[in-house]
C-alpha positions in Angstrom: -14.1 -5.2 19.2 -10.6 -6.3 18.0 -9.3 -4.9 14.7 -9.0 -8.3 13.2 -12.7 -9.0 13.6 -13.5 -5.8 11.8 -11.3 -6.7 8.8 -8.9 -3.8 9.5 -5.3 -4.1 8.5 -2.8 -2.4 10.7 0.3 -1.3 8.8 3.3 0.6 9.9 7.1 1.0 9.7 9.3 -1.1 11.8 12.6 0.7 12.3 14.1 -1.6 15.0 16.4 -3.3 12.5 17.4 -0.1 10.8 21.0 0.9 11.6 21.2 3.7 14.3 22.9 6.2 12.0 20.1 5.9 9.4 17.5 6.4 12.1 19.3 9.5 13.5 19.5 10.9 10.0 15.8 10.4 9.5 15.0 12.1 12.8 17.3 15.0 12.0 15.5 15.5 8.6 12.1 15.4 10.2 13.2 17.9 12.8 14.2 20.3 10.0 10.8 19.9 8.3 8.3 19.6 11.1 7.6 21.8 14.1 9.1 20.2 17.3 5.6 19.9 18.9 4.5 17.6 16.1 7.4 15.1 16.8 
């Protein structure tokens, strides 16, 4: 059954319009915090 029929709201982060340098910085920060297998 589709999500919309079950009254479930899908939310997320859309980073497509975020400048590349900000996305790279975010990935570098995550790589420093999380184990590589989790990324």
